[in-house]
C-alpha positions, 0 to 999 in steps of 0.5 A: 481513507488513510493519507497514503491511500489518498496520496496514492489515489491522487497520484494515480489519477494525475498519472492517468491524465498525463498518460493520455497527454504524453501519448499525444505529445512530443518524443521529448515528453515521451522520454520524460514520461518513460522515466517517470513511469519507472519511478511510479513503479517503484512508488507503487511497489513501496505503497503495496509493501506498506499496506502489506506491513499494516496487514501483517501488523493487524494479523500479529495483533490478532494472533497475540490476543488469541495467544493471551486467551489460550494462556489464560485458558490453560491456567484454568481461567475461563476463556473470554 
């Protein structure tokens, strides 16, 4: 598991636990929770973006390998 996935999992678990406590808590705590929820959504969006970037990087690497193979093939060498 990558560091980002571990941090994300730990943060999500803590968030879930706090959500229950906030539901049972005072109005002040609920207001603070609302602010934290907004920050959570921002974090979650950034985490998804980073995972997407890694997926794109992997796809580009595969595409690059395939292009190199095609280039080798087009020059008359056997395709591996």
